[in-house]
C-alpha positions in Angstrom: 0.0 0.0 0.0 2.8 2.4 0.9 4.5 1.6 -2.4 1.4 2.5 -4.3 1.0 5.8 -2.4 4.7 6.6 -3.1 4.2 5.8 -6.8 1.1 8.1 -7.1 2.9 10.9 -5.2 5.8 10.7 -7.6 3.4 10.6 -10.6 1.7 13.7 -9.2 4.9 15.5 -8.7 6.0 14.6 -12.3 2.6 15.8 -13.7 2.8 19.1 -11.8 6.4 19.6 -12.9 5.5 18.9 -16.5 2.6 21.3 -16.4 4.7 24.1 -14.9 7.4 23.5 -17.5 4.9 23.6 -20.2 3.4 26.9 -19.0 6.9 28.4 -18.8 7.7 27.2 -22.3 4.5 28.6 -24.0 4.7 31.9 -22.1 8.4 32.5 -22.5 9.3 35.6 -24.4 12.3 35.7 -26.8 15.4 37.1 -25.1 18.0 39.4 -26.6 21.6 38.1 -26.7 23.0 41.5 -27.5 26.4 41.9 -25.7 25.9 38.6 -23.9 28.9 36.4 -23.6 28.4 33.1 -25.4 31.1 30.5 -24.9 31.2 27.8 -27.6 33.4 24.7 -27.6 34.3 23.0 -30.9 33.7 26.4 -32.5 36.3 26.2 -35.3 34.1 24.3 -37.7 30.9 22.4 -38.2 28.0 22.9 -35.8 30.0 25.1 -33.4 31.1 27.4 -36.2 27.6 27.9 -37.6 26.1 28.5 -34.1 28.9 31.0 -33.4 28.1 32.9 -36.6 24.4 32.9 -35.8 24.9 34.4 -32.3 27.5 36.9 -33.6 24.9 38.1 -36.1 22.6 38.6 -33.1 25.2 41.0 -31.7 26.4 38.6 -29.0 30.1 38.4 -27.9 31.1 34.9 -29.0 34.1 33.1 -27.4 35.4 30.4 -29.6 37.1 27.4 -27.9 38.8 24.7 -30.0 41.8 22.5 -30.0 42.6 23.5 -33.6 44.2 26.9 -33.1 44.6 27.7 -36.8 41.1 26.8 -37.8 39.7 28.6 -34.7 41.6 31.8 -35.6 40.3 31.6 -39.1 36.7 31.2 -37.9 37.0 34.2 -35.5 38.4 36.3 -38.3 35.5 35.4 -40.6 33.1 36.5 -37.9 34.9 39.8 -37.3 35.0 40.5 -41.0 31.2 40.0 -41.1 30.8 42.6 -38.4 30.6 40.3 -35.4 32.5 40.2 -32.1 34.6 37.1 -31.6 37.4 36.0 -29.3 39.3 32.8 -29.8 41.2 30.6 -27.3 43.0 27.3 -27.9 42.0 24.6 -25.4 41.6 20.8 -25.2 38.2 20.2 -23.5 39.4 16.8 -22.2 42.0 18.5 -19.9 40.3 20.0 -16.8 43.3 22.2 -15.9 43.3 23.9 -19.3 39.6 24.5 -18.9 40.0 26.1 -15.5 42.7 28.4 -16.9 40.6 29.4 -19.9 37.5 29.9 -17.8 39.5 32.3 -15.5 41.0 34.1 -18.5 37.5 34.7 -19.9 36.2 35.9 -16.5 39.1 38.3 -16.1 39.0 39.6 -19.7 38.2 43.3 -19.7 35.7 43.0 -22.5 34.1 39.7 -21.4 33.6 38.6 -17.8 31.3 35.9 -16.7 29.8 33.7 -19.4 26.0 34.0 -19.9 25.6 31.0 -22.1 27.9 28.0 -22.6 27.3 25.7 -25.6 29.2 22.5 -25.6 29.6 21.7 -29.3 33.0 19.9 -29.1 32.6 16.3 -30.1 33.8 13.6 -32.3 31.9 11.0 -34.3 34.1 8.2 -35.7 32.2 6.8 -38.7 32.5 3.1 -37.6 30.1 0.7 -36.1 30.4 0.0 -32.4 32.0 -3.4 -33.0 34.6 -1.9 -35.4 35.9 0.7 -32.9 39.1 0.1 -31.0 39.3 0.6 -27.2 41.2 3.8 -27.9 38.4 5.0 -30.3 35.7 4.5 -27.6 37.8 6.0 -24.8 38.5 9.1 -27.0 34.9 9.4 -27.9 33.7 9.5 -24.3 36.6 11.7 -23.1 35.6 14.4 -25.6 31.8 14.0 -25.7 31.1 13.2 -22.0 34.0 14.3 -19.8 34.6 17.3 -22.1 31.1 18.4 -21.4 31.7 18.0 -17.6 35.0 19.9 -17.6 33.4 22.8 -19.7 30.1 23.3 -18.1 30.2 21.9 -14.6 33.7 21.6 -13.1 34.9 25.3 -13.0 34.7 27.0 -9.6 31.4 28.9 -8.9 33.2 32.2 -9.2 34.3 31.5 -12.8 30.9 31.7 -14.5 27.8 33.5 -13.5 25.8 31.1 -11.3 22.9 31.8 -13.6 24.6 30.8 -16.8 22.9 28.6 -19.2 24.4 25.6 -20.8 23.5 23.6 -23.9 24.9 20.5 -25.5 24.4 19.7 -29.1 23.3 16.1 -29.2 21.1 13.9 -31.3 19.8 10.4 -30.7 17.6 7.9 -32.5 16.5 4.4 -31.8 17.5 3.2 -35.2 21.1 4.3 -34.8 21.7 4.7 -31.0 23.1 1.2 -30.7 25.3 1.4 -33.8 27.7 4.3 -33.0 29.6 4.9 -29.7 29.1 8.6 -30.3 25.4 8.2 -29.8 26.0 6.3 -26.5 28.1 9.2 -25.3 25.4 11.7 -26.2 22.9 9.7 -24.2 25.3 9.8 -21.3 25.4 13.6 -21.7 21.7 13.7 -21.6 21.6 11.8 -18.3 24.4 14.0 -16.9 22.4 17.1 -17.8 19.3 15.7 -16.0 21.4 15.0 -12.9 22.9 18.5 -12.8 19.5 20.1 -13.4 18.1 18.2 -10.4 21.0 18.5 -8.0 22.7 21.8 -8.7 19.7 23.8 -9.9 21.6 25.3 -12.8 19.3 26.6 -15.5 20.1 24.3 -18.4 18.9 24.8 -22.0 17.0 21.6 -22.3 15.1 22.9 -25.3 17.8 23.7 -27.9 17.3 26.7 -30.3 16.0 25.7 -33.7 19.3 26.6 -35.2 21.3 24.1 -33.1 18.7 21.3 -33.6 18.6 21.8 -37.4 22.4 22.1 -37.6 23.1 19.1 -35.5 20.7 17.1 -37.7 23.5 17.5 -40.3 26.0 15.6 -38.0 23.9 12.5 -38.2 23.0 12.9 -41.8 26.6 13.5 -42.7 27.9 10.4 -40.8 25.1 8.2 -42.2 26.1 9.2 -45.7 29.8 8.7 -45.0 29.0 5.2 -43.6 26.9 4.5 -46.7 29.9 5.5 -48.8 32.2 3.2 -46.8 29.8 0.2 -47.1 28.8 0.8 -50.8 31.8 2.4 -52.5 32.7 -0.8 -54.3 29.2 -1.4 -55.5 29.0 2.2 -56.8 32.4 2.0 -58.5 31.4 -1.3 -60.1 28.8 0.6 -62.1 31.6 2.2 -64.1 32.3 0.1 -67.1 36.1 -0.7 -67.1 36.0 -0.7 -70.9 35.0 2.9 -70.8 36.6 4.3 -67.7 40.4 3.5 -67.6 41.8 1.6 -64.6 44.0 4.5 -63.6 40.8 6.7 -63.2 39.3 4.0 -61.0 42.5 3.9 -59.0 42.3 7.7 -58.4 38.6 7.3 -57.4 39.6 4.6 -54.8 42.3 6.9 -53.4 39.7 9.8 -53.1 37.3 7.6 -51.1 40.2 6.5 -48.9 41.2 10.1 -48.3 37.7 11.2 -47.4 37.1 8.4 -44.9 40.4 9.2 -43.2 39.5 12.9 -43.0 42.3 13.9 -45.3 40.2 16.7 -46.8 43.0 18.4 -48.7 43.8 15.3 -50.6 40.1 14.6 -51.1 39.7 18.1 -52.6 42.6 17.7 -55.0 41.6 14.2 -56.2 37.9 15.3 -56.7 39.0 18.2 -58.8 41.0 15.9 -61.0 38.1 13.4 -61.4 35.6 16.2 -62.2 38.0 17.6 -64.8 38.3 14.2 -66.4 34.5 13.9 -66.6 34.1 17.5 -67.9 36.6 16.8 -70.7 34.5 13.9 -71.8 31.3 15.9 -71.6 32.8 18.4 -74.1 33.7 15.9 -76.8 30.9 15.6 -79.3 27.2 16.0 -78.6 25.8 15.8 -75.0 23.5 13.0 -76.0 26.4 10.9 -77.1 28.3 11.1 -73.7 28.7 7.6 -72.3 26.6 7.2 -69.1 29.7 6.0 -67.2 31.4 9.4 -67.4 28.3 11.0 -65.9 28.3 8.4 -63.2 31.9 9.1 -62.5 30.9 12.8 -62.2 28.2 11.8 -59.7 30.7 9.8 -57.5 33.3 12.6 -57.6 30.5 15.0 -56.6 29.6 12.8 -53.7 33.2 12.9 -52.4 33.5 16.6 -52.9 30.1 17.3 -51.3 30.9 15.1 -48.3 34.2 16.8 -47.6 32.7 20.3 -47.9 29.8 19.2 -45.7 32.2 17.8 -43.1 34.2 21.1 -42.8 31.0 23.1 -42.5 31.1 24.8 -46.0 27.4 24.4 -46.6 27.0 26.8 -49.5 29.9 25.2 -51.4 28.5 21.7 -50.6 25.1 22.8 -51.9 26.6 24.1 -55.1 28.7 21.0 -55.6 25.7 18.7 -55.0 23.4 20.5 -57.4 26.1 20.7 -60.1 26.4 16.9 -59.8 22.6 16.5 -60.1 22.6 18.7 -63.2 25.6 17.1 -65.0 25.8 13.6 -63.5 23.7 10.5 -63.8 22.1 8.6 -60.9 23.6 5.2 -60.1 21.3 2.2 -59.6 21.9 2.2 -55.9 22.6 5.9 -55.2 21.4 9.4 -56.0 22.4 12.8 -54.8 18.9 14.2 -54.3 18.5 13.2 -50.6 21.8 14.7 -49.7 20.9 17.9 -51.5 17.6 18.1 -49.6 19.4 17.7 -46.2 22.1 20.2 -46.9 19.5 22.8 -48.2 17.4 22.3 -45.0 20.4 23.1 -42.8 21.6 26.0 -45.0 18.2 27.7 -45.1 17.9 27.4 -41.3 21.1 29.4 -40.9 20.5 31.7 -43.9 16.9 31.9 -45.1 16.0 33.3 -48.5 13.3 36.0 -48.1 11.4 37.4 -51.1 13.1 40.6 -52.4 10.9 43.7 -51.7 10.8 44.5 -55.5 9.1 41.2 -56.2 5.5 40.1 -55.8 3.9 36.7 -56.1 0.4 38.3 -56.8 -0.7 38.3 -60.4 -3.4 40.7 -61.5 -6.3 39.7 -63.9 -5.4 40.3 -67.5 -7.6 41.2 -70.5 -6.9 38.3 -72.8 -8.5 39.9 -75.8 -6.3 43.0 -75.5 -3.2 40.8 -75.2 -4.0 38.9 -78.4 -4.6 42.1 -80.2 -0.9 43.0 -79.7 0.4 39.9 -81.6 0.4 38.6 -85.1 -0.8 42.1 -86.4 -1.3 41.9 -90.2 -2.1 38.2 -90.3 -5.7 37.7 -91.5 -6.4 34.0 -90.8 -6.6 34.2 -87.1 -8.8 32.1 -84.7 -8.9 31.5 -81.0 -8.0 28.0 -79.7 -11.1 26.1 -78.6 -11.7 25.5 -74.9 -13.3 22.4 -73.4 -14.0 21.3 -69.9 -12.2 18.1 -68.7 -13.1 15.6 -71.4 -13.1 11.9 -70.8 -10.1 9.9 -71.9 -12.2 8.4 -74.7 -13.4 11.8 -75.9 -9.9 13.3 -75.9 -8.5 10.4 -77.8 -11.2 10.4 -80.4 -11.7 14.1 -80.9 -8.2 15.5 -80.4 -5.3 13.0 -79.9 -6.1 10.6 -82.8 -8.4 12.7 -84.9 -7.8 12.9 -88.7 -6.9 16.6 -88.4 -5.3 17.2 -85.0 -5.8 20.7 -83.6 -4.7 22.3 -80.4 -7.2 22.6 -77.5 -7.3 24.2 -74.1 -8.6 21.8 -71.4 -10.0 23.3 -68.3 -10.6 21.6 -64.9 -8.1 18.7 -65.5 -5.5 19.9 -63.0 -7.8 20.9 -60.1 -6.3 18.2 -57.9 -2.8 19.6 -58.1 -1.4 20.8 -54.7 0.8 23.2 -56.7 -2.1 25.7 -57.2 -2.4 26.2 -53.4 1.3 26.0 -52.6 3.4 27.5 -55.4 4.5 31.1 -55.1 7.9 32.9 -55.2 8.0 32.7 -51.4 7.4 28.9 -51.5 10.1 28.4 -54.1 12.6 30.4 -52.1 11.9 28.6 -48.9 11.9 25.2 -50.5 14.9 25.7 -52.9 16.3 29.2 -52.5 19.9 27.9 -52.3 19.5 25.3 -55.0 21.6 25.9 -58.1 19.7 25.9 -61.4 20.5 26.5 -65.0 19.3 29.9 -66.3 19.0 31.0 -69.9 20.0 34.7 -70.2 18.8 36.6 -73.2 15.5 37.6 -74.9 15.3 34.3 -76.9 17.6 31.4 -77.7 18.0 32.5 -81.3 19.8 35.7 -80.3 23.5 36.0 -80.7 24.1 37.1 -77.2 22.0 34.4 -75.6 23.9 32.3 -73.0 23.3 30.0 -70.0 24.5 30.3 -66.4 24.3 28.2 -63.3 23.1 30.3 -60.2 21.2 29.8 -56.9 17.5 30.2 -57.3 17.4 33.1 -54.9 19.9 35.0 -57.1 17.8 34.2 -60.2 14.7 35.7 -58.5 16.5 38.7 -57.1 18.2 39.5 -60.4 15.5 39.0 -63.0 12.1 39.3 -61.3 10.3 42.5 -60.3 12.0 45.7 -61.3 14.9 44.6 -63.4 17.1 47.7 -64.0 19.4 45.9 -66.4 16.6 44.9 -68.8 18.1 41.4 -69.2 15.8 38.5 -69.3 16.5 35.3 -67.3 14.5 32.1 -67.9 14.7 28.7 -66.3 13.5 26.9 -69.4 13.1 23.3 -70.6 14.7 21.8 -67.4 13.7 18.8 -65.4 13.6 20.7 -62.1 11.4 18.0 -60.6 14.1 15.4 -60.9 16.5 17.7 -59.1 14.0 18.8 -56.4 11.5 15.9 -55.8 9.6 18.0 -53.3 8.2 20.0 -56.3 7.4 16.8 -58.1 5.0 15.9 -55.3 2.9 19.0 -56.1 2.0 17.8 -59.6 0.9 14.7 -61.4 1.2 13.5 -65.0 -2.1 14.2 -66.7 -4.1 11.0 -67.4 -4.3 11.9 -71.1 -0.6 11.1 -71.5 -1.2 7.5 -70.5 -3.3 7.0 -73.7 0.1 6.7 -75.5 2.7 5.7 -72.9 3.4 5.0 -69.2 3.8 7.9 -66.9 7.4 7.0 -66.4 8.1 7.6 -70.1 6.7 11.1 -70.1 9.3 13.9 -70.3 8.4 16.5 -67.7 10.1 19.9 -67.9 9.7 23.2 -65.9 9.5 26.7 -67.4 9.9 29.4 -64.8 10.6 33.0 -65.4 9.5 36.7 -65.0 7.3 38.7 -67.3 8.6 39.0 -70.8 10.2 35.5 -71.4 9.9 34.4 -75.0 10.1 31.1 -76.8 10.4 31.7 -80.6 8.0 30.0 -83.0 9.2 26.4 -83.3 8.0 22.8 -83.4 8.5 19.7 -81.2 8.7 16.1 -82.4 6.3 14.9 -79.7 2.7 15.6 -78.6 2.8 18.1 -75.7 0.4 18.8 -72.8 1.4 22.2 -71.6 0.2 23.0 -68.0 0.0 26.6 -66.8 0.4 26.8 -63.0 1.4 30.4 -62.2 0.7 33.6 -64.1 -0.3 33.9 -67.8 1.2 33.2 -71.2 0.2 34.3 -74.7 0.6 31.4 -77.2 0.0 31.3 -80.9 0.2 28.2 -83.1 0.4 27.3 -86.8 -0.4 23.9 -88.4 2.4 21.8 -89.9 0.9 22.3 -93.4 1.9 26.0 -93.1 5.6 25.4 -92.4 6.7 27.1 -95.6 4.8 30.2 -94.6 6.7 30.6 -91.2 10.2 30.5 -92.8 12.1 27.8 -90.7 15.8 28.3 -90.3 17.2 26.4 -93.2 20.3 24.6 -91.7 21.9 23.7 -88.4 20.5 22.5 -85.1 17.6 25.0 -85.1 15.8 23.9 -88.2 12.7 23.4 -86.0 12.7 27.1 -85.3 11.2 29.9 -87.4 13.0 33.1 -88.4 9.9 35.3 -87.8 9.0 37.3 -84.7 5.3 36.8 -84.0 5.2 39.9 -81.8 6.5 42.1 -84.6 6.1 40.3 -87.9 8.2 41.6 -90.8 6.1 41.1 -93.9 8.7 42.7 -96.2 11.3 40.0 -95.2 8.7 37.2 -94.8 5.7 38.0 -97.2 4.1 34.6 -97.1 3.6 34.9 -93.3 0.4 36.9 -94.0 -1.2 33.7 -95.4 -0.4 31.5 -92.4 -3.2 30.2 -90.3 -2.8 31.3 -86.7 -4.6 29.9 -83.6 -4.2 32.0 -80.4 -4.9 31.7 -76.7 -3.8 33.1 -73.3 -3.4 30.4 -70.8 -3.8 31.0 -67.0 -3.5 28.9 -63.9 -5.2 25.5 -64.3 -5.2 25.6 -68.1 -3.9 22.5 -70.0 -3.0 23.2 -73.6 -2.7 20.3 -76.0 -0.1 21.0 -78.7 -0.1 18.3 -81.4 3.2 17.0 -82.7 4.7 19.2 -85.5 2.5 22.3 -84.7 4.5 25.6 -84.7 4.1 27.5 -81.4 5.3 30.8 -80.0 5.0 31.7 -76.3 5.5 34.9 -74.3 4.9 35.3 -70.6 2.6 38.2 -69.6 3.4 38.0 -65.9 5.7 36.0 -63.6 5.0 32.5 -64.9 5.5 28.8 -64.1 4.6 26.2 -66.7 5.1 22.5 -66.9 5.3 20.6 -70.2 4.6 16.9 -70.6 6.0 15.4 -73.9 4.3 12.1 -74.2 4.8 10.4 -77.5 7.9 8.2 -77.6 10.4 9.4 -80.2 14.0 8.7 -81.0 14.5 12.3 -82.1 15.7 14.9 -79.7 12.9 16.9 -78.2 13.2 20.5 -79.2 13.0 23.6 -77.0 9.7 25.1 -76.3 
């Protein structure tokens, strides 16, 4: 009976304690850290470095403690150059006497004094399973991750730190990995130690870590899991490179690069990765892109993995993000490996530290447009003009009979077929910047791809939006055009579905899906495609005019070269002196807005111009051995 009473008393105490803690949590107001002294161990790189930079940006005085004096000094200098206040000290957290000396030095420093917050970020994670660690490995892990926490936060004399100082440790645990790595066991030990100190000494501990620390520490586990995946699977990945294509000496260098990465020899890793990427790049530039052997693109993917991992490991998130995206754009996925998940993880961490807000000059709102007035500004002087017919969500049978396989195919705008897409509720410039602001994408620069000064450039999405959307003083036009953005960023792919009409011809997996994203004024010249196309408008509005294949002679195709599927005429300002027969061409016109699905039959000429900020998705769905032309 007494045992039961004690149990319920303990349960009541726990419930009251939880309730009071919850009330304190939900009513707590954000605190300013301006001029507060923030002591961070393991601050030279990784989590500690990013946390230090965040606090410095909030006008705190950050004190960087690390055993690597050179890297620590470099980090402090970077913070100072960014306008922050940083002080660096070299110390080994596993040595209590050094910690006492440093603690007293900080306390007696004229610009510092007692620490307000101590963040224990020093830690090691050896990328080996528990059974593969030596006794020395395990001892070192616990010395740094557990005793190091004790010597930093708890052991100094009461006069060293303000008795009210707050401590925090960056730890992460998970049932699926907690038993596999000694580092996780050490972090669980720290969690227990923190609970003990909170109960006995009544220090105020930061048991709820700031979002920054939590999100950044998530990288530590993701990074180590990907390193472990590389260790366990590197031979399987390398075996996907055909030795008849990729020479043995290149394979040898690849093995050496893997070895350097797993041994944390990042300088060697960097040099070997650059060499391997240069080899792949040289092969990319011999002949046509479609003729590049898949093995060279897979080599590029593996070299990108190595480069991204070493940049990730040293805390260079922006460079890691750029490396990973470039690998996704130029490389090819292996059967057992893709870079997409790594890219998503890195972007999540990077955006937590450095979000991408919408520039003030930009707006996601799109005003209503007068479609009749828009069409009046194009194809002036052409007499045979008609508006593209509109129908509401036909059945598969009706679409196949009346449009897809009719004797005389014609374009048609289908309304209501895309109502189920989450994209219509979610997509905006703000959404894209939050989801993918730091992702690198290929941007076409120039009014149209037929212009002499037209070029392409890789840039982060936030730079693309800031440079070419809204009030663009330079007058240049940037366009993310004919690009499979959904393969690179699968989160966007979840917001759309392949229209069922495509499945009348082929499986959904055989449909070529491309994104077309740009500001007002982007132009695709009059041209044809070798496949049927369902063109979905998600954001904004586009003017589109089309001419039947029988009128090809009247639209004056470019006579030679790779652009023979492109017309010489400008449908916005037709020159009838240079192209007199254009007046006789039959023109079908429309303005598509959000939710419209335009069927463009194979071989039909079509010209497009965005009237507002616009996002379109094209679905080419007739199998063809020919290269799909630009839209």
